[in-house]
C-alpha positions as CSV (number, residue, x, y, z in Angstrom):
1,M,3.6,2.9,-10.9
2,V,3.7,4.8,-14.2
3,K,7.2,5.0,-15.7
4,L,7.6,7.7,-18.4
5,P,10.3,7.7,-21.0
6,E,12.8,10.5,-20.7
7,N,11.7,13.9,-22.0
8,I,8.1,12.7,-22.3
9,T,5.4,14.7,-20.5
10,F,1.6,14.6,-20.5
11,P,-0.2,18.0,-20.3
12,A,-3.6,16.5,-19.6
13,V,-5.6,13.4,-19.1
14,I,-9.1,13.0,-20.5
15,L,-11.3,10.1,-19.6
16,F,-14.3,8.3,-21.0
17,G,-15.9,5.3,-19.5
18,D,-18.0,3.9,-16.7
19,S,-18.0,3.9,-12.9
20,I,-14.3,3.0,-12.8
21,V,-13.3,6.5,-13.9
22,D,-16.5,8.4,-13.1
23,Q,-15.4,11.4,-11.0
24,G,-19.0,12.5,-10.2
25,N,-20.7,13.1,-13.5
26,N,-23.5,10.8,-12.4
27,N,-24.4,13.3,-9.7
28,N,-25.6,15.7,-12.4
29,L,-27.3,13.2,-14.7
30,S,-30.8,11.7,-14.7
31,T,-29.7,8.2,-13.9
32,L,-30.4,5.6,-11.2
33,M,-26.6,5.0,-10.9
34,K,-25.8,7.1,-7.9
35,C,-23.1,7.0,-5.2
36,D,-23.8,10.3,-3.5
37,F,-24.3,8.6,-0.1
38,P,-22.2,6.9,2.6
39,P,-20.1,4.8,2.7
40,Y,-18.9,6.1,-0.6
41,G,-16.2,8.8,-0.1
42,K,-15.5,7.8,3.5
43,D,-11.7,7.8,2.8
44,F,-11.8,10.9,0.6
45,M,-11.1,14.5,1.8
46,G,-13.7,15.4,4.4
47,G,-15.1,11.8,4.4
48,K,-17.9,12.9,2.1
49,P,-19.3,11.2,-1.1
50,T,-18.0,12.9,-4.2
51,G,-19.8,10.9,-6.9
52,R,-16.9,8.6,-7.3
53,F,-17.8,5.0,-7.1
54,S,-15.1,4.5,-4.5
55,N,-14.2,5.1,-0.9
56,G,-11.6,7.5,-2.0
57,K,-9.6,8.2,-5.2
58,T,-10.3,6.4,-8.4
59,P,-7.8,5.0,-11.0
60,A,-8.2,8.3,-12.8
61,D,-6.9,10.3,-9.8
62,F,-3.9,7.9,-9.3
63,L,-3.1,8.0,-13.1
64,A,-3.1,11.8,-13.3
65,E,-1.0,12.1,-10.1
66,E,1.6,9.6,-11.4
67,L,1.8,11.4,-14.7
68,G,2.5,14.6,-12.8
69,I,-0.6,16.4,-14.0
70,K,-2.7,17.0,-10.9
71,E,-3.9,15.1,-7.9
72,Y,-7.6,14.9,-8.7
73,V,-9.4,14.7,-12.0
74,P,-12.6,16.7,-11.9
75,A,-15.9,15.6,-13.5
76,Y,-16.9,17.6,-16.5
77,L,-20.4,18.1,-15.1
78,D,-19.2,19.2,-11.7
79,P,-20.9,22.6,-11.0
80,N,-17.7,23.7,-9.3
81,L,-15.5,23.0,-12.3
82,Q,-13.3,26.0,-13.2
83,T,-12.1,27.0,-16.6
84,K,-8.5,26.6,-15.5
85,D,-9.3,22.9,-14.9
86,L,-10.0,22.1,-18.5
87,P,-6.5,22.4,-20.0
88,T,-5.2,19.7,-17.7
89,G,-8.1,17.3,-18.2
90,V,-11.4,16.2,-17.0
91,S,-13.5,13.0,-16.9
92,F,-16.6,12.6,-19.1
93,A,-17.3,9.1,-17.7
94,S,-20.5,8.1,-15.9
95,G,-21.5,5.0,-14.0
96,A,-23.1,2.2,-16.0
97,T,-22.1,3.6,-19.4
98,G,-20.5,1.4,-22.0
99,Y,-19.6,0.9,-25.6
100,D,-23.1,-0.3,-26.5
101,P,-26.0,2.0,-25.7
102,Q,-28.5,-0.8,-26.5
103,T,-27.1,-3.2,-23.9
104,P,-30.6,-4.3,-22.5
105,K,-31.8,-5.0,-26.0
106,R,-29.1,-7.3,-27.2
107,L,-30.7,-10.6,-26.2
108,Q,-30.4,-11.9,-29.8
109,Y,-26.6,-12.2,-29.4
110,D,-24.7,-15.0,-27.9
111,I,-21.6,-14.2,-25.8
112,D,-19.1,-14.7,-28.7
113,A,-21.1,-12.5,-31.1
114,Y,-21.7,-9.9,-28.4
115,T,-18.0,-9.6,-27.5
116,D,-17.3,-9.1,-31.2
117,L,-19.8,-6.3,-31.2
118,L,-18.3,-4.6,-28.2
119,V,-14.7,-4.9,-29.6
120,N,-15.9,-3.3,-32.9
121,S,-17.6,-0.5,-30.9
122,A,-14.5,0.1,-28.9
123,S,-12.4,0.3,-32.1
124,S,-14.8,2.8,-33.5
125,V,-14.7,5.0,-30.4
126,I,-10.9,4.9,-30.5
127,Q,-10.8,5.9,-34.1
128,E,-13.2,8.8,-33.4
129,L,-10.9,10.0,-30.6
130,Y,-8.0,9.8,-33.0
131,K,-9.8,12.0,-35.5
132,L,-10.4,14.5,-32.8
133,G,-6.6,14.7,-32.1
134,A,-6.0,12.0,-29.4
135,R,-2.7,10.2,-29.9
136,R,-2.0,8.5,-26.6
137,I,-5.0,6.3,-25.6
138,G,-5.2,3.8,-22.8
139,V,-8.0,1.3,-22.9
140,F,-9.0,-0.8,-19.9
141,G,-10.0,-4.4,-20.4
142,A,-13.0,-5.9,-18.6
143,P,-12.5,-6.8,-14.9
144,P,-13.6,-10.1,-13.4
145,L,-17.3,-9.6,-14.0
146,G,-18.2,-12.7,-12.1
147,C,-16.6,-11.4,-8.9
148,M,-18.7,-8.3,-8.5
149,P,-19.9,-8.3,-4.8
150,S,-23.6,-8.1,-5.6
151,Q,-23.4,-11.0,-8.2
152,R,-21.4,-13.2,-5.8
153,T,-23.8,-12.7,-3.0
154,L,-27.0,-13.1,-5.1
155,S,-25.7,-16.3,-6.8
156,W,-23.8,-18.0,-4.0
157,G,-25.1,-16.6,-0.7
158,L,-22.6,-16.8,2.1
159,S,-20.0,-18.7,0.1
160,R,-19.8,-15.7,-2.3
161,Q,-17.9,-17.5,-5.0
162,C,-17.1,-15.9,-8.3
163,L,-19.3,-16.8,-11.3
164,E,-17.1,-18.6,-13.8
165,G,-19.4,-18.0,-16.8
166,H,-19.2,-14.2,-16.3
167,N,-15.5,-14.3,-15.9
168,Q,-15.1,-16.4,-19.1
169,A,-17.1,-13.8,-21.0
170,A,-14.8,-11.0,-19.7
171,Q,-11.7,-13.0,-20.6
172,L,-13.1,-13.6,-24.1
173,F,-13.7,-9.9,-24.6
174,N,-10.2,-9.1,-23.4
175,E,-8.6,-11.7,-25.7
176,K,-10.3,-10.0,-28.7
177,L,-9.7,-6.5,-27.5
178,S,-6.0,-6.7,-27.0
179,P,-5.0,-7.7,-30.6
180,Q,-7.4,-5.1,-32.0
181,L,-5.7,-2.4,-30.0
182,D,-2.3,-3.7,-31.3
183,Y,-3.7,-3.4,-34.8
184,L,-4.9,0.2,-34.2
185,N,-1.6,1.1,-32.7
186,K,0.2,0.1,-35.9
187,S,-2.4,1.5,-38.3
188,L,-3.0,4.9,-36.8
189,A,0.0,7.1,-37.6
190,Q,1.8,8.6,-34.6
191,S,-0.5,7.0,-32.1
192,R,0.1,5.0,-29.0
193,V,-2.9,2.8,-28.1
194,V,-2.3,0.7,-25.0
195,Y,-4.3,-2.2,-23.6
196,I,-4.5,-2.0,-19.8
197,D,-5.1,-5.4,-18.1
198,I,-7.1,-5.0,-15.0
199,Y,-8.6,-8.5,-15.1
200,S,-5.5,-10.5,-13.9
201,P,-4.4,-8.3,-11.0
202,L,-7.9,-7.9,-9.6
203,L,-8.7,-11.6,-9.8
204,D,-5.4,-12.4,-8.1
205,I,-6.2,-10.0,-5.3
206,I,-9.7,-11.5,-4.9
207,E,-8.5,-15.1,-5.0
208,N,-5.3,-14.6,-3.0
209,P,-5.7,-11.8,-0.6
210,Q,-3.2,-13.3,1.9
211,K,-0.5,-13.2,-0.7
212,H,-0.8,-9.5,-1.1
213,V,-0.6,-8.9,2.6
214,E,2.6,-10.9,2.6
215,E,3.9,-8.9,-0.4
216,L,3.7,-5.7,1.7
217,G,6.6,-7.2,3.7
218,I,4.6,-7.2,6.9
219,K,4.1,-10.8,7.8
220,E,2.9,-14.1,6.3
221,L,-0.4,-14.5,8.2
222,L,-2.8,-11.8,9.5
223,P,-4.3,-12.7,12.8
224,A,-7.8,-12.1,14.1
225,Y,-8.1,-9.5,16.8
226,L,-10.3,-11.9,18.9
227,D,-8.0,-14.9,18.4
228,P,-7.3,-16.1,22.0
229,T,-3.7,-16.9,21.0
230,L,-3.0,-13.3,19.8
231,Q,0.2,-11.9,21.2
232,N,1.0,-8.3,22.1
233,Q,3.7,-8.2,19.5
234,D,1.2,-9.1,16.8
235,L,-0.7,-5.8,17.3
236,T,2.2,-3.6,16.1
237,S,2.2,-5.1,12.7
238,G,-1.5,-5.4,12.2
239,V,-4.6,-7.5,13.0
240,N,-8.0,-8.1,11.4
241,F,-11.2,-6.7,13.2
242,A,-13.6,-8.0,10.4
243,S,-16.4,-10.4,11.1
244,G,-18.6,-12.4,8.8
245,G,-22.0,-10.9,8.3
246,A,-21.0,-7.5,9.5
247,G,-21.7,-4.3,7.6
248,Y,-22.0,-0.5,7.8
249,D,-25.6,-0.7,9.0
250,P,-25.9,-2.4,12.5
251,L,-29.7,-2.8,11.8
252,N,-29.2,-5.0,8.7
253,I,-30.7,-8.0,10.5
């Protein structure tokens, strides 16, 4: 939930970044990073892929809606973009982009040095945006990198544990990024540069999913639909139909 101070409004939201806030720019770029196929978009309007790396809305859409700007943030490269969309904001983000355009060639760096490089690059980007007129800038930290589904499966098989080394690297980057943003917030006149922590809440959801079901106020434990002890009264407040090894494609095996 975004809580705005009284008498403060945001006329537009402009986004730069990777797949987290890519609204479909990757659809119109020469890149291998695509999400223009099912199951992407299955929870979006019409159930069709939109180029968002998501089943439905992205954080960009939720943010713009909470700020009272508009429900959906369009991609700048969307061929259906209208001129009237520009004054209220667009997304320039694209999947797999980052602060460092030479990511595959940085083998000479250790993790500590590379996180320094990325924080310095982030700082430069923010200062460039400030020169262009941006004054309210939100910067996402790194998520739990070791908990990406593909990495967990490739490294641990069916146990699918998070990779601690990857997560430690993400934490180190965040620990360096946050104070740097505080410094920029103080040194750039009339600016508001905010660090947005996504590492902690995402890791908590991944490691403690049951807690978040309970926090919805529904019930403490979610039963399996095929549990022989399931009661009729359990159905009205929810059950779990999931099964280990299942997927969207019944021909996986």
